[in-house]
Biopython code that builds the backbone (N, CA, C, O; Angstrom):
import numpy as np
from Bio.PDB.StructureBuilder import StructureBuilder

atoms = [
    (1, "MET", "N", (-12.102, 0.778, 9.204)),
    (1, "MET", "CA", (-10.855, 0.109, 9.519)),
    (1, "MET", "C", (-10.868, -1.303, 8.941)),
    (1, "MET", "O", (-11.904, -1.965, 8.873)),
    (2, "TYR", "N", (-9.723, -1.721, 8.541)),
    (2, "TYR", "CA", (-9.533, -3.032, 7.932)),
    (2, "TYR", "C", (-8.407, -3.721, 8.682)),
    (2, "TYR", "O", (-7.398, -3.092, 9.002)),
    (3, "LYS", "N", (-8.566, -4.999, 8.964)),
    (3, "LYS", "CA", (-7.539, -5.718, 9.724)),
    (3, "LYS", "C", (-6.822, -6.701, 8.811)),
    (3, "LYS", "O", (-7.449, -7.578, 8.216)),
    (4, "VAL", "N", (-5.483, -6.549, 8.702)),
    (4, "VAL", "CA", (-4.643, -7.410, 7.878)),
    (4, "VAL", "C", (-3.527, -7.957, 8.760)),
    (4, "VAL", "O", (-2.734, -7.190, 9.304)),
    (5, "ASN", "N", (-3.462, -9.266, 8.904)),
    (5, "ASN", "CA", (-2.402, -9.905, 9.701)),
    (5, "ASN", "C", (-2.234, -9.251, 11.073)),
    (5, "ASN", "O", (-1.110, -9.044, 11.530)),
    (6, "GLY", "N", (-3.334, -8.931, 11.718)),
    (6, "GLY", "CA", (-3.269, -8.318, 13.038)),
    (6, "GLY", "C", (-3.003, -6.827, 13.031)),
    (6, "GLY", "O", (-2.874, -6.222, 14.095)),
    (7, "ILE", "N", (-2.918, -6.222, 11.859)),
    (7, "ILE", "CA", (-2.654, -4.788, 11.731)),
    (7, "ILE", "C", (-3.949, -4.092, 11.330)),
    (7, "ILE", "O", (-4.575, -4.460, 10.336)),
    (8, "GLU", "N", (-4.349, -3.089, 12.103)),
    (8, "GLU", "CA", (-5.525, -2.309, 11.737)),
    (8, "GLU", "C", (-5.106, -1.214, 10.772)),
    (8, "GLU", "O", (-4.227, -0.406, 11.068)),
    (9, "ALA", "N", (-5.747, -1.202, 9.619)),
    (9, "ALA", "CA", (-5.395, -0.229, 8.584)),
    (9, "ALA", "C", (-6.639, 0.532, 8.150)),
    (9, "ALA", "O", (-7.731, -0.030, 8.065)),
    (10, "TYR", "N", (-6.458, 1.799, 7.880)),
    (10, "TYR", "CA", (-7.521, 2.619, 7.307)),
    (10, "TYR", "C", (-7.646, 2.223, 5.844)),
    (10, "TYR", "O", (-6.642, 2.171, 5.133)),
    (11, "GLU", "N", (-8.853, 1.946, 5.384)),
    (11, "GLU", "CA", (-9.051, 1.500, 4.005)),
    (11, "GLU", "C", (-9.539, 2.661, 3.142)),
    (11, "GLU", "O", (-10.491, 3.354, 3.500)),
    (12, "ALA", "N", (-8.879, 2.864, 2.006)),
    (12, "ALA", "CA", (-9.234, 3.954, 1.093)),
    (12, "ALA", "C", (-9.417, 3.408, -0.314)),
    (12, "ALA", "O", (-8.642, 2.570, -0.774)),
    (13, "HIS", "N", (-10.455, 3.893, -0.993)),
    (13, "HIS", "CA", (-10.739, 3.478, -2.369)),
    (13, "HIS", "C", (-10.628, 4.630, -3.362)),
    (13, "HIS", "O", (-10.641, 4.413, -4.574)),
    (14, "ASN", "N", (-10.519, 5.861, -2.848)),
    (14, "ASN", "CA", (-10.399, 7.030, -3.722)),
    (14, "ASN", "C", (-9.593, 8.108, -2.999)),
    (14, "ASN", "O", (-9.187, 7.926, -1.851)),
    (15, "ARG", "N", (-9.370, 9.213, -3.671)),
    (15, "ARG", "CA", (-8.489, 10.232, -3.091)),
    (15, "ARG", "C", (-9.107, 10.945, -1.892)),
    (15, "ARG", "O", (-8.381, 11.392, -1.004)),
    (16, "THR", "N", (-10.433, 11.058, -1.850)),
    (16, "THR", "CA", (-11.085, 11.687, -0.705)),
    (16, "THR", "C", (-10.893, 10.839, 0.548)),
    (16, "THR", "O", (-10.578, 11.360, 1.618)),
    (17, "GLU", "N", (-11.087, 9.520, 0.404)),
    (17, "GLU", "CA", (-10.886, 8.614, 1.536)),
    (17, "GLU", "C", (-9.414, 8.574, 1.948)),
    (17, "GLU", "O", (-9.104, 8.509, 3.137)),
    (18, "LEU", "N", (-8.510, 8.611, 0.971)),
    (18, "LEU", "CA", (-7.079, 8.606, 1.278)),
    (18, "LEU", "C", (-6.695, 9.853, 2.060)),
    (18, "LEU", "O", (-5.976, 9.764, 3.056)),
    (19, "LEU", "N", (-7.163, 11.002, 1.624)),
    (19, "LEU", "CA", (-6.856, 12.251, 2.328)),
    (19, "LEU", "C", (-7.412, 12.217, 3.750)),
    (19, "LEU", "O", (-6.770, 12.705, 4.679)),
    (20, "ALA", "N", (-8.602, 11.642, 3.921)),
    (20, "ALA", "CA", (-9.180, 11.527, 5.265)),
    (20, "ALA", "C", (-8.298, 10.646, 6.153)),
    (20, "ALA", "O", (-8.086, 10.965, 7.323)),
    (21, "GLY", "N", (-7.787, 9.548, 5.608)),
    (21, "GLY", "CA", (-6.902, 8.668, 6.368)),
    (21, "GLY", "C", (-5.579, 9.331, 6.694)),
    (21, "GLY", "O", (-5.033, 9.134, 7.780)),
    (22, "LEU", "N", (-5.057, 10.120, 5.758)),
    (22, "LEU", "CA", (-3.800, 10.837, 5.995)),
    (22, "LEU", "C", (-3.976, 11.907, 7.067)),
    (22, "LEU", "O", (-3.109, 12.087, 7.922)),
    (23, "GLU", "N", (-5.096, 12.611, 7.017)),
    (23, "GLU", "CA", (-5.342, 13.666, 8.002)),
    (23, "GLU", "C", (-5.684, 13.098, 9.373)),
    (23, "GLU", "O", (-5.467, 13.755, 10.391)),
    (24, "ALA", "N", (-6.225, 11.864, 9.403)),
    (24, "ALA", "CA", (-6.509, 11.202, 10.678)),
    (24, "ALA", "C", (-5.239, 10.629, 11.294)),
    (24, "ALA", "O", (-5.260, 10.095, 12.403)),
    (25, "LYS", "N", (-4.134, 10.745, 10.562)),
    (25, "LYS", "CA", (-2.821, 10.258, 11.013)),
    (25, "LYS", "C", (-2.850, 8.766, 11.325)),
    (25, "LYS", "O", (-2.327, 8.319, 12.346)),
    (26, "SER", "N", (-3.474, 8.002, 10.424)),
    (26, "SER", "CA", (-3.512, 6.551, 10.565)),
    (26, "SER", "C", (-2.105, 5.992, 10.413)),
    (26, "SER", "O", (-1.321, 6.479, 9.598)),
    (27, "GLU", "N", (-1.787, 4.962, 11.206)),
    (27, "GLU", "CA", (-0.458, 4.358, 11.122)),
    (27, "GLU", "C", (-0.311, 3.524, 9.859)),
    (27, "GLU", "O", (0.761, 3.479, 9.254)),
    (28, "TYR", "N", (-1.395, 2.866, 9.465)),
    (28, "TYR", "CA", (-1.401, 2.045, 8.255)),
    (28, "TYR", "C", (-2.581, 2.456, 7.397)),
    (28, "TYR", "O", (-3.669, 2.724, 7.905)),
    (29, "ILE", "N", (-2.359, 2.505, 6.096)),
    (29, "ILE", "CA", (-3.426, 2.823, 5.150)),
    (29, "ILE", "C", (-3.400, 1.769, 4.058)),
    (29, "ILE", "O", (-2.365, 1.529, 3.436)),
    (30, "LEU", "N", (-4.547, 1.142, 3.829)),
    (30, "LEU", "CA", (-4.686, 0.144, 2.779)),
    (30, "LEU", "C", (-5.455, 0.782, 1.633)),
    (30, "LEU", "O", (-6.598, 1.206, 1.808)),
    (31, "ILE", "N", (-4.838, 0.852, 0.473)),
    (31, "ILE", "CA", (-5.476, 1.445, -0.696)),
    (31, "ILE", "C", (-5.892, 0.314, -1.613)),
    (31, "ILE", "O", (-5.063, -0.483, -2.051)),
    (32, "LYS", "N", (-7.183, 0.250, -1.900)),
    (32, "LYS", "CA", (-7.716, -0.845, -2.707)),
    (32, "LYS", "C", (-8.411, -0.284, -3.940)),
    (32, "LYS", "O", (-8.691, 0.911, -4.033)),
    (33, "GLY", "N", (-8.677, -1.169, -4.869)),
    (33, "GLY", "CA", (-9.376, -0.777, -6.083)),
    (33, "GLY", "C", (-8.427, -0.190, -7.111)),
    (33, "GLY", "O", (-7.209, -0.339, -7.009)),
    (34, "ASP", "N", (-8.989, 0.469, -8.087)),
    (34, "ASP", "CA", (-8.191, 1.039, -9.171)),
    (34, "ASP", "C", (-7.308, 2.198, -8.708)),
    (34, "ASP", "O", (-6.292, 2.487, -9.340)),
    (35, "TYR", "N", (-7.678, 2.854, -7.628)),
    (35, "TYR", "CA", (-6.932, 4.022, -7.167)),
    (35, "TYR", "C", (-5.526, 3.668, -6.692)),
    (35, "TYR", "O", (-4.644, 4.527, -6.671)),
    (36, "TYR", "N", (-5.312, 2.409, -6.310)),
    (36, "TYR", "CA", (-3.990, 2.044, -5.788)),
    (36, "TYR", "C", (-2.904, 2.180, -6.847)),
    (36, "TYR", "O", (-1.746, 2.430, -6.513)),
    (37, "LYS", "N", (-3.262, 2.020, -8.118)),
    (37, "LYS", "CA", (-2.266, 2.166, -9.190)),
    (37, "LYS", "C", (-1.762, 3.607, -9.263)),
    (37, "LYS", "O", (-0.578, 3.851, -9.493)),
    (38, "GLU", "N", (-2.664, 4.539, -9.068)),
    (38, "GLU", "CA", (-2.284, 5.956, -9.090)),
    (38, "GLU", "C", (-1.389, 6.300, -7.895)),
    (38, "GLU", "O", (-0.408, 7.030, -8.040)),
    (39, "VAL", "N", (-1.727, 5.779, -6.726)),
    (39, "VAL", "CA", (-0.921, 6.032, -5.529)),
    (39, "VAL", "C", (0.445, 5.367, -5.666)),
    (39, "VAL", "O", (1.450, 5.907, -5.205)),
    (40, "ARG", "N", (0.479, 4.213, -6.289)),
    (40, "ARG", "CA", (1.766, 3.530, -6.489)),
    (40, "ARG", "C", (2.696, 4.377, -7.361)),
    (40, "ARG", "O", (3.901, 4.435, -7.112)),
    (41, "LYS", "N", (2.140, 5.032, -8.381)),
    (41, "LYS", "CA", (2.951, 5.925, -9.221)),
    (41, "LYS", "C", (3.508, 7.082, -8.387)),
    (41, "LYS", "O", (4.666, 7.471, -8.546)),
    (42, "ILE", "N", (2.681, 7.622, -7.507)),
    (42, "ILE", "CA", (3.127, 8.716, -6.639)),
    (42, "ILE", "C", (4.246, 8.237, -5.723)),
    (42, "ILE", "O", (5.258, 8.918, -5.557)),
    (43, "MET", "N", (4.060, 7.064, -5.131)),
    (43, "MET", "CA", (5.061, 6.534, -4.200)),
    (43, "MET", "C", (6.371, 6.213, -4.917)),
    (43, "MET", "O", (7.440, 6.291, -4.312)),
    (44, "ASP", "N", (6.299, 5.857, -6.187)),
    (44, "ASP", "CA", (7.515, 5.572, -6.950)),
    (44, "ASP", "C", (8.365, 6.819, -7.169)),
    (44, "ASP", "O", (9.573, 6.715, -7.381)),
    (45, "THR", "N", (7.743, 8.004, -7.121)),
    (45, "THR", "CA", (8.492, 9.244, -7.319)),
    (45, "THR", "C", (9.202, 9.710, -6.049)),
    (45, "THR", "O", (10.103, 10.545, -6.114)),
    (46, "HIS", "N", (8.800, 9.174, -4.893)),
    (46, "HIS", "CA", (9.416, 9.580, -3.627)),
    (46, "HIS", "C", (10.735, 8.852, -3.427)),
    (46, "HIS", "O", (10.872, 7.681, -3.783)),
    (47, "LEU", "N", (11.694, 9.551, -2.860)),
    (47, "LEU", "CA", (13.007, 8.988, -2.574)),
    (47, "LEU", "C", (12.896, 8.029, -1.391)),
    (47, "LEU", "O", (12.396, 8.418, -0.335)),
    (48, "PRO", "N", (13.355, 6.773, -1.546)),
    (48, "PRO", "CA", (13.291, 5.821, -0.424)),
    (48, "PRO", "C", (14.088, 6.317, 0.781)),
    (48, "PRO", "O", (15.048, 7.074, 0.638)),
    (49, "GLU", "N", (13.676, 5.880, 1.958)),
    (49, "GLU", "CA", (14.274, 6.349, 3.212)),
    (49, "GLU", "C", (15.776, 6.085, 3.279)),
    (49, "GLU", "O", (16.544, 6.963, 3.674)),
    (50, "ASN", "N", (16.197, 4.885, 2.897)),
    (50, "ASN", "CA", (17.631, 4.575, 2.997)),
    (50, "ASN", "C", (18.465, 5.428, 2.041)),
    (50, "ASN", "O", (19.607, 5.763, 2.354)),
    (51, "GLU", "N", (17.917, 5.778, 0.894)),
    (51, "GLU", "CA", (18.646, 6.640, -0.037)),
    (51, "GLU", "C", (18.687, 8.082, 0.455)),
    (51, "GLU", "O", (19.704, 8.758, 0.303)),
    (52, "SER", "N", (17.599, 8.556, 1.039)),
    (52, "SER", "CA", (17.595, 9.936, 1.532)),
    (52, "SER", "C", (18.540, 10.092, 2.724)),
    (52, "SER", "O", (19.167, 11.140, 2.882)),
    (53, "ILE", "N", (18.647, 9.064, 3.556)),
    (53, "ILE", "CA", (19.596, 9.118, 4.672)),
    (53, "ILE", "C", (21.026, 9.128, 4.142)),
    (53, "ILE", "O", (21.875, 9.865, 4.644)),
    (54, "GLY", "N", (21.288, 8.306, 3.124)),
    (54, "GLY", "CA", (22.622, 8.277, 2.522)),
    (54, "GLY", "C", (23.009, 9.610, 1.922)),
    (54, "GLY", "O", (24.148, 10.056, 2.065)),
    (55, "VAL", "N", (22.061, 10.251, 1.247)),
    (55, "VAL", "CA", (22.320, 11.568, 0.655)),
    (55, "VAL", "C", (22.590, 12.588, 1.756)),
    (55, "VAL", "O", (23.515, 13.394, 1.647)),
    (56, "ALA", "N", (21.784, 12.555, 2.816)),
    (56, "ALA", "CA", (21.950, 13.520, 3.905)),
    (56, "ALA", "C", (23.298, 13.355, 4.598)),
    (56, "ALA", "O", (23.976, 14.339, 4.892)),
    (57, "LEU", "N", (23.679, 12.119, 4.854)),
    (57, "LEU", "CA", (24.958, 11.887, 5.528)),
    (57, "LEU", "C", (26.145, 12.200, 4.621)),
    (57, "LEU", "O", (27.133, 12.784, 5.065)),
    (58, "GLY", "N", (26.046, 11.815, 3.365)),
    (58, "GLY", "CA", (27.152, 12.020, 2.434)),
    (58, "GLY", "C", (27.410, 13.472, 2.095)),
    (58, "GLY", "O", (28.532, 13.845, 1.754)),
    (59, "SER", "N", (26.381, 14.289, 2.185)),
    (59, "SER", "CA", (26.549, 15.696, 1.821)),
    (59, "SER", "C", (26.516, 16.620, 3.029)),
    (59, "SER", "O", (26.464, 17.841, 2.880)),
    (60, "ALA", "N", (26.547, 16.047, 4.212)),
    (60, "ALA", "CA", (26.479, 16.821, 5.463)),
    (60, "ALA", "C", (25.210, 17.671, 5.527)),
    (60, "ALA", "O", (25.213, 18.743, 6.131)),
    (61, "GLY", "N", (24.132, 17.200, 4.908)),
    (61, "GLY", "CA", (22.843, 17.879, 4.977)),
    (61, "GLY", "C", (22.595, 18.916, 3.905)),
    (61, "GLY", "O", (21.469, 19.395, 3.771)),
    (62, "VAL", "N", (23.609, 19.281, 3.136)),
    (62, "VAL", "CA", (23.460, 20.329, 2.120)),
    (62, "VAL", "C", (22.495, 19.884, 1.022)),
    (62, "VAL", "O", (21.633, 20.658, 0.605)),
    (63, "LEU", "N", (22.633, 18.652, 0.555)),
    (63, "LEU", "CA", (21.751, 18.174, -0.512)),
    (63, "LEU", "C", (20.309, 18.009, -0.044)),
    (63, "LEU", "O", (19.385, 18.111, -0.850)),
    (64, "SER", "N", (20.108, 17.757, 1.237)),
    (64, "SER", "CA", (18.746, 17.650, 1.768)),
    (64, "SER", "C", (17.997, 18.966, 1.581)),
    (64, "SER", "O", (16.814, 18.976, 1.239)),
    (65, "ILE", "N", (18.691, 20.064, 1.807)),
    (65, "ILE", "CA", (18.088, 21.387, 1.609)),
    (65, "ILE", "C", (17.784, 21.605, 0.134)),
    (65, "ILE", "O", (16.731, 22.142, -0.211)),
    (66, "LEU", "N", (18.692, 21.195, -0.731)),
    (66, "LEU", "CA", (18.488, 21.329, -2.174)),
    (66, "LEU", "C", (17.309, 20.475, -2.637)),
    (66, "LEU", "O", (16.503, 20.928, -3.449)),
    (67, "ILE", "N", (17.202, 19.260, -2.139)),
    (67, "ILE", "CA", (16.082, 18.377, -2.498)),
    (67, "ILE", "C", (14.764, 18.989, -2.045)),
    (67, "ILE", "O", (13.776, 18.945, -2.776)),
    (68, "TYR", "N", (14.743, 19.562, -0.837)),
    (68, "TYR", "CA", (13.543, 20.224, -0.334)),
    (68, "TYR", "C", (13.157, 21.391, -1.244)),
    (68, "TYR", "O", (11.980, 21.574, -1.554)),
    (69, "ALA", "N", (14.138, 22.175, -1.669)),
    (69, "ALA", "CA", (13.877, 23.320, -2.546)),
    (69, "ALA", "C", (13.346, 22.861, -3.900)),
    (69, "ALA", "O", (12.424, 23.468, -4.444)),
    (70, "ILE", "N", (13.920, 21.798, -4.442)),
    (70, "ILE", "CA", (13.454, 21.271, -5.733)),
    (70, "ILE", "C", (12.017, 20.787, -5.616)),
    (70, "ILE", "O", (11.206, 21.037, -6.507)),
    (71, "ASP", "N", (11.692, 20.092, -4.522)),
    (71, "ASP", "CA", (10.318, 19.629, -4.314)),
    (71, "ASP", "C", (9.351, 20.802, -4.196)),
    (71, "ASP", "O", (8.241, 20.748, -4.726)),
    (72, "ALA", "N", (9.767, 21.863, -3.503)),
    (72, "ALA", "CA", (8.909, 23.037, -3.345)),
    (72, "ALA", "C", (8.642, 23.701, -4.692)),
    (72, "ALA", "O", (7.511, 24.095, -4.976)),
    (73, "VAL", "N", (9.671, 23.826, -5.518)),
    (73, "VAL", "CA", (9.502, 24.420, -6.850)),
    (73, "VAL", "C", (8.633, 23.528, -7.722)),
    (73, "VAL", "O", (7.758, 24.011, -8.440)),
    (74, "ARG", "N", (8.878, 22.213, -7.655)),
    (74, "ARG", "CA", (8.091, 21.260, -8.449)),
    (74, "ARG", "C", (6.615, 21.339, -8.074)),
    (74, "ARG", "O", (5.749, 21.311, -8.948)),
    (75, "ASN", "N", (6.327, 21.438, -6.777)),
    (75, "ASN", "CA", (4.941, 21.520, -6.325)),
    (75, "ASN", "C", (4.290, 22.838, -6.715)),
    (75, "ASN", "O", (3.101, 22.868, -7.032)),
    (76, "SER", "N", (5.048, 23.926, -6.698)),
    (76, "SER", "CA", (4.459, 25.220, -7.039)),
    (76, "SER", "C", (4.119, 25.324, -8.523)),
    (76, "SER", "O", (3.181, 26.032, -8.891)),
    (77, "PHE", "N", (4.867, 24.631, -9.380)),
    (77, "PHE", "CA", (4.587, 24.673, -10.812)),
    (77, "PHE", "C", (3.764, 23.483, -11.296)),
    (77, "PHE", "O", (3.511, 23.353, -12.494)),
    (78, "SER", "N", (3.351, 22.631, -10.395)),
    (78, "SER", "CA", (2.581, 21.449, -10.759)),
    (78, "SER", "C", (1.169, 21.840, -11.204)),
    (78, "SER", "O", (0.594, 22.805, -10.701)),
    (79, "ASN", "N", (0.627, 21.084, -12.145)),
    (79, "ASN", "CA", (-0.734, 21.321, -12.621)),
    (79, "ASN", "C", (-1.775, 20.618, -11.757)),
    (79, "ASN", "O", (-2.973, 20.772, -11.993)),
    (80, "ALA", "N", (-1.343, 19.852, -10.763)),
    (80, "ALA", "CA", (-2.264, 19.109, -9.910)),
    (80, "ALA", "C", (-3.087, 20.073, -9.057)),
    (80, "ALA", "O", (-2.642, 21.174, -8.731)),
    (81, "ASP", "N", (-4.296, 19.635, -8.702)),
    (81, "ASP", "CA", (-5.129, 20.490, -7.859)),
    (81, "ASP", "C", (-4.639, 20.432, -6.405)),
    (81, "ASP", "O", (-3.745, 19.655, -6.069)),
    (82, "LYS", "N", (-5.238, 21.262, -5.559)),
    (82, "LYS", "CA", (-4.774, 21.394, -4.177)),
    (82, "LYS", "C", (-4.853, 20.072, -3.417)),
    (82, "LYS", "O", (-3.971, 19.756, -2.618)),
    (83, "MET", "N", (-5.910, 19.303, -3.667)),
    (83, "MET", "CA", (-6.080, 18.042, -2.957)),
    (83, "MET", "C", (-4.955, 17.067, -3.302)),
    (83, "MET", "O", (-4.411, 16.407, -2.416)),
    (84, "ASP", "N", (-4.604, 16.974, -4.586)),
    (84, "ASP", "CA", (-3.530, 16.070, -5.000)),
    (84, "ASP", "C", (-2.179, 16.509, -4.435)),
    (84, "ASP", "O", (-1.365, 15.671, -4.049)),
    (85, "LYS", "N", (-1.942, 17.818, -4.388)),
    (85, "LYS", "CA", (-0.691, 18.323, -3.808)),
    (85, "LYS", "C", (-0.607, 17.993, -2.323)),
    (85, "LYS", "O", (0.452, 17.627, -1.815)),
    (86, "LYS", "N", (-1.731, 18.126, -1.642)),
    (86, "LYS", "CA", (-1.768, 17.833, -0.210)),
    (86, "LYS", "C", (-1.527, 16.343, 0.039)),
    (86, "LYS", "O", (-0.798, 15.975, 0.961)),
    (87, "ILE", "N", (-2.138, 15.488, -0.783)),
    (87, "ILE", "CA", (-1.938, 14.042, -0.669)),
    (87, "ILE", "C", (-0.478, 13.703, -0.913)),
    (87, "ILE", "O", (0.113, 12.935, -0.154)),
    (88, "ASP", "N", (0.110, 14.264, -1.959)),
    (88, "ASP", "CA", (1.510, 13.986, -2.287)),
    (88, "ASP", "C", (2.433, 14.397, -1.144)),
    (88, "ASP", "O", (3.363, 13.669, -0.795)),
    (89, "ARG", "N", (2.174, 15.559, -0.569)),
    (89, "ARG", "CA", (3.005, 16.057, 0.534)),
    (89, "ARG", "C", (2.885, 15.149, 1.762)),
    (89, "ARG", "O", (3.884, 14.849, 2.415)),
    (90, "LYS", "N", (1.663, 14.714, 2.071)),
    (90, "LYS", "CA", (1.458, 13.864, 3.248)),
    (90, "LYS", "C", (1.970, 12.445, 3.027)),
    (90, "LYS", "O", (2.350, 11.771, 3.985)),
    (91, "LEU", "N", (1.985, 11.982, 1.780)),
    (91, "LEU", "CA", (2.488, 10.638, 1.492)),
    (91, "LEU", "C", (3.996, 10.531, 1.692)),
    (91, "LEU", "O", (4.527, 9.422, 1.753)),
    (92, "ASN", "N", (4.696, 11.658, 1.795)),
    (92, "ASN", "CA", (6.134, 11.625, 2.082)),
    (92, "ASN", "C", (6.429, 10.990, 3.437)),
    (92, "ASN", "O", (7.541, 10.515, 3.670)),
    (93, "SER", "N", (5.443, 10.980, 4.329)),
    (93, "SER", "CA", (5.628, 10.391, 5.657)),
    (93, "SER", "C", (5.388, 8.886, 5.669)),
    (93, "SER", "O", (5.550, 8.237, 6.702)),
    (94, "PHE", "N", (5.004, 8.331, 4.524)),
    (94, "PHE", "CA", (4.661, 6.913, 4.445)),
    (94, "PHE", "C", (5.608, 6.166, 3.524)),
    (94, "PHE", "O", (6.260, 6.752, 2.660)),
    (95, "MET", "N", (5.669, 4.859, 3.729)),
    (95, "MET", "CA", (6.427, 3.987, 2.837)),
    (95, "MET", "C", (5.551, 2.798, 2.467)),
    (95, "MET", "O", (4.614, 2.456, 3.188)),
    (96, "VAL", "N", (5.861, 2.176, 1.345)),
    (96, "VAL", "CA", (5.104, 1.015, 0.892)),
    (96, "VAL", "C", (5.518, -0.179, 1.741)),
    (96, "VAL", "O", (6.691, -0.550, 1.781)),
    (97, "LYS", "N", (4.554, -0.767, 2.411)),
    (97, "LYS", "CA", (4.819, -1.927, 3.264)),
    (97, "LYS", "C", (4.601, -3.226, 2.492)),
    (97, "LYS", "O", (5.378, -4.173, 2.616)),
    (98, "LYS", "N", (3.527, -3.257, 1.687)),
    (98, "LYS", "CA", (3.191, -4.478, 0.957)),
    (98, "LYS", "C", (2.406, -4.118, -0.296)),
    (98, "LYS", "O", (1.554, -3.229, -0.280)),
    (99, "ILE", "N", (2.708, -4.824, -1.382)),
    (99, "ILE", "CA", (2.006, -4.627, -2.647)),
    (99, "ILE", "C", (1.345, -5.944, -3.025)),
    (99, "ILE", "O", (1.993, -6.990, -3.038)),
    (100, "THR", "N", (0.052, -5.889, -3.334)),
    (100, "THR", "CA", (-0.657, -7.060, -3.839)),
    (100, "THR", "C", (-1.246, -6.711, -5.199)),
    (100, "THR", "O", (-1.073, -5.596, -5.691)),
    (101, "ASP", "N", (-1.942, -7.670, -5.801)),
    (101, "ASP", "CA", (-2.536, -7.428, -7.116)),
    (101, "ASP", "C", (-3.660, -6.400, -7.081)),
    (101, "ASP", "O", (-3.921, -5.733, -8.082)),
    (102, "ASP", "N", (-4.320, -6.269, -5.949)),
    (102, "ASP", "CA", (-5.458, -5.357, -5.886)),
    (102, "ASP", "C", (-5.332, -4.293, -4.802)),
    (102, "ASP", "O", (-6.306, -3.598, -4.512)),
    (103, "GLY", "N", (-4.167, -4.152, -4.206)),
    (103, "GLY", "CA", (-4.038, -3.161, -3.153)),
    (103, "GLY", "C", (-2.609, -2.825, -2.798)),
    (103, "GLY", "O", (-1.652, -3.438, -3.272)),
    (104, "LEU", "N", (-2.505, -1.829, -1.946)),
    (104, "LEU", "CA", (-1.211, -1.301, -1.529)),
    (104, "LEU", "C", (-1.321, -0.954, -0.048)),
    (104, "LEU", "O", (-2.216, -0.208, 0.349)),
    (105, "LEU", "N", (-0.422, -1.487, 0.767)),
    (105, "LEU", "CA", (-0.419, -1.188, 2.193)),
    (105, "LEU", "C", (0.713, -0.212, 2.479)),
    (105, "LEU", "O", (1.880, -0.495, 2.210)),
    (106, "LEU", "N", (0.346, 0.940, 3.029)),
    (106, "LEU", "CA", (1.318, 1.968, 3.391)),
    (106, "LEU", "C", (1.450, 2.008, 4.904)),
    (106, "LEU", "O", (0.475, 1.793, 5.624)),
    (107, "SER", "N", (2.653, 2.281, 5.384)),
    (107, "SER", "CA", (2.855, 2.443, 6.822)),
    (107, "SER", "C", (3.677, 3.704, 7.063)),
    (107, "SER", "O", (4.464, 4.124, 6.215)),
    (108, "LEU", "N", (3.477, 4.294, 8.230)),
    (108, "LEU", "CA", (4.259, 5.468, 8.598)),
    (108, "LEU", "C", (5.727, 5.097, 8.682)),
    (108, "LEU", "O", (6.074, 4.043, 9.216)),
    (109, "LYS", "N", (6.583, 5.948, 8.164)),
    (109, "LYS", "CA", (8.024, 5.690, 8.230)),
    (109, "LYS", "C", (8.497, 5.630, 9.676)),
    (109, "LYS", "O", (9.439, 4.903, 9.988)),
    (110, "GLN", "N", (7.857, 6.381, 10.556)),
    (110, "GLN", "CA", (8.251, 6.441, 11.963)),
    (110, "GLN", "C", (8.161, 5.085, 12.647)),
    (110, "GLN", "O", (8.885, 4.834, 13.610)),
    (111, "LEU", "N", (7.288, 4.210, 12.169)),
    (111, "LEU", "CA", (7.090, 2.915, 12.810)),
    (111, "LEU", "C", (8.288, 1.996, 12.643)),
    (111, "LEU", "O", (8.444, 1.045, 13.409)),
    (112, "ASP", "N", (9.132, 2.259, 11.662)),
    (112, "ASP", "CA", (10.292, 1.405, 11.417)),
    (112, "ASP", "C", (11.542, 1.865, 12.154)),
    (112, "ASP", "O", (12.583, 1.215, 12.058)),
    (113, "TYR", "N", (11.463, 2.968, 12.886)),
    (113, "TYR", "CA", (12.654, 3.463, 13.580)),
    (113, "TYR", "C", (12.864, 2.721, 14.869)),
    (113, "TYR", "O", (13.820, 2.999, 15.593)),
]
sb = StructureBuilder()
sb.init_structure("model")
sb.init_model(0)
sb.init_chain("A")
sb.init_seg("    ")
for serial, (resi, resn, name, xyz) in enumerate(atoms, 1):
    if name == "N":
        sb.init_residue(resn, " ", resi, " ")
    sb.init_atom(name, np.array(xyz, "f"), 0.0, 1.0, " ", f" {name:<3s}", serial, name[0])
structure = sb.get_structure()
């Protein structure tokens, strides 16, 4: 555990540690080292919460089902290994809280509700 501004965060330096933090259902995950650049790319592909809510409300939920189907097809045809797919799927529950030069702080989306 790592403490940042009074927040206890699980610290991860590679994908094995990140998956362990995701499976432990940590509220905050701090990704440090070179691996944070890779996770940042993954997080950039996820639809931000405010945009996904707008899409869901504007389409009466129909587009949400379509987005889910597209993600399922994308994951099934992805060349990534099982661990990377699992990490990507679990990272959907997180949002970027803070970005620094050497790290990335993720927090559960549920904490902002």
